[in-house]
C-alpha positions as CSV (number, residue, x, y, z in Angstrom):
1,M,31.1,4.2,-11.3
2,R,27.5,4.3,-13.2
3,P,27.4,7.0,-16.1
4,Y,25.7,10.5,-15.4
5,R,22.4,11.1,-17.3
6,P,20.9,14.5,-17.1
7,K,17.8,14.3,-14.8
8,D,16.4,17.8,-15.7
9,N,13.3,16.4,-17.5
10,V,12.5,13.5,-15.2
11,Q,9.3,15.1,-14.4
12,K,8.0,15.2,-17.9
13,K,8.6,11.3,-18.6
14,S,5.6,9.0,-18.5
15,Y,6.2,6.6,-15.3
16,Y,4.2,3.7,-16.8
17,T,3.6,2.5,-20.3
18,D,0.6,0.3,-19.2
19,R,-1.4,2.9,-17.5
20,F,-4.6,1.9,-19.2
21,W,-4.0,-1.8,-19.5
22,V,-6.5,-4.1,-17.7
23,A,-5.4,-7.2,-16.3
24,P,-7.4,-10.3,-17.5
25,K,-9.7,-11.6,-14.8
26,V,-8.7,-14.8,-12.9
27,A,-10.6,-17.8,-13.9
28,E,-13.3,-19.1,-11.6
29,E,-13.6,-22.7,-11.6
30,P,-16.6,-24.8,-10.2
31,V,-16.5,-26.1,-6.5
32,E,-15.2,-29.8,-6.9
33,D,-12.7,-30.1,-3.9
34,E,-14.8,-32.3,-1.5
35,V,-13.8,-30.1,1.6
36,F,-14.9,-26.9,0.2
37,R,-18.0,-28.4,-0.9
38,A,-19.0,-29.7,2.3
39,D,-18.0,-26.3,3.8
40,L,-20.3,-24.5,1.2
41,E,-23.3,-26.6,2.1
42,S,-22.7,-26.0,5.4
43,V,-22.7,-22.3,5.1
44,K,-26.0,-22.4,2.7
45,K,-27.9,-23.9,5.6
46,V,-27.3,-20.7,7.6
47,V,-27.2,-17.9,4.9
48,D,-28.3,-17.3,1.5
49,V,-24.9,-17.5,-0.7
50,K,-25.3,-15.5,-4.1
51,N,-22.4,-17.3,-5.7
52,A,-19.3,-19.5,-5.0
53,Y,-16.6,-20.5,-7.1
54,I,-12.8,-21.7,-6.9
55,Q,-10.3,-19.1,-7.6
56,R,-6.6,-19.8,-7.2
57,G,-7.0,-22.6,-5.2
58,Q,-9.4,-20.9,-2.6
59,L,-13.3,-21.2,-2.1
60,V,-14.7,-17.4,-2.8
61,I,-18.2,-17.0,-1.4
62,I,-20.4,-14.1,-2.0
63,V,-23.2,-13.1,0.5
64,D,-25.5,-10.4,1.6
65,A,-23.7,-7.4,3.4
66,K,-26.3,-8.0,6.5
67,D,-25.0,-11.6,6.8
68,N,-21.3,-11.0,7.0
69,V,-21.4,-11.8,10.8
70,K,-23.5,-14.8,10.6
71,T,-21.4,-16.1,7.9
72,L,-18.1,-15.6,9.6
73,K,-19.3,-16.8,12.9
74,H,-20.5,-20.1,11.1
75,L,-17.4,-20.5,9.5
76,K,-15.1,-20.1,12.6
77,E,-17.3,-22.2,14.9
78,E,-18.9,-25.0,12.7
79,C,-16.1,-25.3,9.7
80,G,-12.8,-24.5,11.7
81,Y,-11.7,-21.4,9.9
82,D,-10.4,-19.9,12.9
83,V,-7.9,-17.2,11.7
84,L,-9.0,-13.9,9.8
85,S,-5.7,-13.2,7.9
86,E,-7.0,-10.0,6.1
87,M,-9.7,-7.9,5.4
88,S,-10.2,-4.8,3.7
89,A,-12.3,-3.3,0.8
90,I,-12.1,-2.4,-2.9
91,D,-13.5,1.0,-4.5
92,Y,-16.2,0.3,-7.2
93,L,-18.0,3.4,-6.7
94,V,-17.4,4.9,-10.1
95,R,-18.3,1.6,-12.0
96,D,-20.9,0.1,-9.8
97,G,-21.8,2.8,-6.8
98,E,-20.5,0.1,-4.3
99,F,-17.8,-0.9,-2.1
100,E,-16.7,-4.5,-2.1
101,I,-15.8,-5.8,1.2
102,F,-13.7,-9.1,1.9
103,Y,-12.8,-11.3,4.6
104,Q,-9.6,-13.9,4.0
105,L,-10.0,-16.8,6.4
106,L,-7.8,-19.8,7.1
107,A,-8.6,-23.2,8.5
108,L,-5.3,-24.3,10.0
109,S,-6.5,-27.9,10.4
110,K,-7.7,-28.2,7.0
111,R,-4.9,-26.2,5.1
112,R,-7.9,-24.4,3.3
113,R,-8.7,-20.7,2.6
114,I,-11.9,-19.1,2.0
115,R,-12.8,-15.5,0.9
116,V,-16.0,-13.9,1.9
117,K,-17.3,-11.0,-0.1
118,C,-20.1,-8.7,0.2
119,R,-20.9,-5.2,-1.2
120,I,-22.5,-2.0,0.2
121,K,-23.4,1.4,-0.9
122,E,-21.2,4.4,-0.2
123,N,-23.3,5.8,2.8
124,E,-23.9,2.2,3.9
125,A,-22.4,0.7,7.1
126,I,-21.1,-2.7,7.6
127,E,-21.1,-4.8,11.2
128,S,-18.0,-5.1,12.8
129,V,-16.5,-8.6,13.1
130,E,-14.2,-7.5,15.9
131,P,-16.2,-9.9,18.6
132,L,-15.5,-12.7,16.4
133,F,-11.9,-12.2,15.3
134,R,-9.6,-9.7,17.6
135,S,-7.5,-9.1,14.1
136,A,-10.4,-7.3,12.8
137,D,-9.9,-4.3,15.0
138,W,-7.2,-2.5,13.1
139,S,-8.3,-3.8,10.0
140,E,-11.8,-2.2,10.1
141,R,-10.1,1.1,11.5
142,E,-7.8,1.1,8.4
143,M,-10.9,0.5,6.2
144,Y,-12.5,3.5,7.8
145,D,-9.6,5.6,7.6
146,M,-8.5,4.9,3.7
147,F,-12.0,4.2,2.4
148,G,-14.5,6.1,4.9
149,I,-16.6,2.9,5.3
150,K,-18.5,3.0,8.7
151,V,-18.3,0.0,10.9
152,N,-21.1,-0.5,13.2
153,N,-20.5,-1.5,17.0
154,H,-16.8,-1.2,16.5
155,P,-14.9,-0.5,19.9
156,N,-12.8,2.4,18.5
157,L,-13.6,3.5,15.4
158,K,-11.2,6.4,14.4
159,R,-8.4,7.0,11.9
160,I,-5.5,4.7,12.3
161,L,-3.1,6.1,9.6
162,M,-3.9,9.5,8.7
163,P,-4.4,12.6,11.3
164,D,-7.7,12.8,12.9
165,D,-8.3,16.2,11.1
166,W,-7.4,14.9,7.6
167,V,-9.8,15.5,4.7
168,G,-10.4,12.6,2.3
169,H,-9.7,8.8,2.3
170,P,-6.4,8.1,0.1
171,L,-7.5,4.5,-1.0
172,R,-10.5,5.9,-2.8
173,K,-9.9,5.9,-6.6
174,T,-11.1,9.7,-6.8
175,Y,-8.5,10.8,-4.5
176,P,-5.6,12.6,-6.2
177,L,-2.6,10.4,-6.7
178,H,-0.3,13.3,-5.1
179,G,-2.5,14.4,-2.7
180,D,-4.9,17.6,-2.6
181,E,-4.4,21.1,-2.0
182,A,-4.9,20.8,1.7
183,A,-2.2,17.7,1.7
184,Q,0.7,19.4,0.2
185,W,0.3,22.1,2.9
186,Y,-0.7,20.0,5.8
187,E,2.7,19.8,7.6
188,V,3.7,23.2,6.8
189,D,0.6,24.4,8.3
190,K,0.7,22.5,11.5
191,I,4.2,22.8,12.1
192,F,5.0,26.5,11.2
193,G,1.6,28.0,10.4
194,K,-0.1,29.4,7.2
195,E,2.0,32.4,7.0
196,Y,5.2,30.3,6.3
197,R,3.8,28.9,3.2
198,D,5.5,31.5,1.0
199,I,8.8,30.9,2.8
200,I,8.9,27.1,2.9
201,G,6.7,26.2,-0.2
202,P,4.4,23.2,-0.8
203,E,5.6,19.7,0.2
204,Q,7.1,17.8,-2.7
205,R,4.8,14.9,-2.7
206,D,6.4,13.2,-6.0
207,A,8.6,10.3,-4.9
208,A,10.5,10.3,-8.1
209,Y,11.2,13.9,-8.0
210,I,15.0,14.7,-8.2
211,S,16.5,18.2,-7.9
212,T,19.8,18.5,-9.4
213,T,20.6,21.6,-7.4
214,D,20.6,20.0,-4.1
215,T,24.3,19.4,-3.5
216,C,23.6,17.7,-0.1
217,N,21.4,14.9,-1.0
218,F,22.1,14.3,-5.0
219,A,25.3,12.9,-6.5
220,R,25.9,14.9,-9.7
221,I,28.1,12.3,-11.4
222,H,31.2,13.8,-12.9
223,H,30.1,17.2,-11.8
224,E,30.9,16.9,-8.1
225,V,30.9,20.1,-5.7
226,P,31.9,20.1,-2.2
227,R,28.9,19.0,0.1
228,C,26.2,21.6,0.2
229,A,28.2,23.9,-1.8
230,D,26.6,26.4,-4.5
231,P,25.9,24.0,-7.6
232,N,27.3,26.5,-9.9
233,S,30.8,26.5,-8.0
234,E,33.9,24.5,-10.0
235,P,33.6,20.8,-9.9
236,I,36.1,18.9,-7.9
237,D,39.0,17.3,-9.6
238,M,38.2,13.6,-9.7
239,D,41.8,12.8,-9.1
240,V,41.7,14.5,-5.6
241,Y,38.2,13.7,-5.0
242,N,39.2,11.5,-2.1
243,D,41.6,13.6,-0.4
244,D,39.3,14.7,2.5
245,A,38.8,11.1,3.3
246,P,41.7,9.9,5.2
247,L,40.5,6.8,5.5
248,V,40.6,5.9,1.7
249,E,44.1,5.2,0.4
250,T,44.6,5.6,-3.2
251,F,45.7,2.5,-5.2
252,D,49.2,2.1,-5.8
253,L,50.1,-0.7,-8.3
254,K,53.8,-0.8,-7.3
255,K,52.5,-1.6,-3.6
256,S,50.2,-4.1,-4.6
257,K,51.0,-7.8,-3.9
258,I,49.9,-10.7,-6.1
259,V,48.7,-13.7,-3.9
260,D,49.1,-17.0,-5.4
261,R,46.4,-18.8,-3.2
262,T,44.2,-18.0,-0.6
263,R,44.8,-19.3,3.0
């Protein structure tokens, strides 16, 4: 049994010691692979490529946001990149005032991966690539839900994870880590009503929160009390702790048997 350590001040401790540590940027290498080089030259014939490099063994192409559909259409139909394995966005609003949108493509026949990246302003929209890749349907909805990025000509652009009346976009870097005022009261207001706020209290949104008075869900090691009992009641005698568990038999050395070898 692990030793008991008081957890009264668990909320006052810092979770991370590297909160302001910035990981070094992954190296950008020149495009020397023959397959990638041919694909890059093919793409340059149809759109203006702002930059291209190899990163972690895959080709990264940066294009203008208005050319996203044209670029992906060419890569799919002419270069064999027939799988859109992932797409999403990154919030650079504070630093650059822009979102970065990326599309991760896979060519099964070539065993090659390409990442297409483009940037848009906060109030700009991006064209949907759902007609090219059906997997983009829910990915674009998630991007709209989490970042607030509007996608033109999407067949059903609405929230996919958060409720329709949710305020804000949780994956923006300006969104509060533990939710805002509306978030902590959302379920209480929806299920019971605002008049029950004083009775129920706000939602506990800290995943690391531990209540030492919760005797139903918290194991007070060496200070056990009956389940859901008053935390100030007398602790259970550890010698008779398993008396109420008939399937657990107390070990008796005299009844034990030493086996010379296994069957």
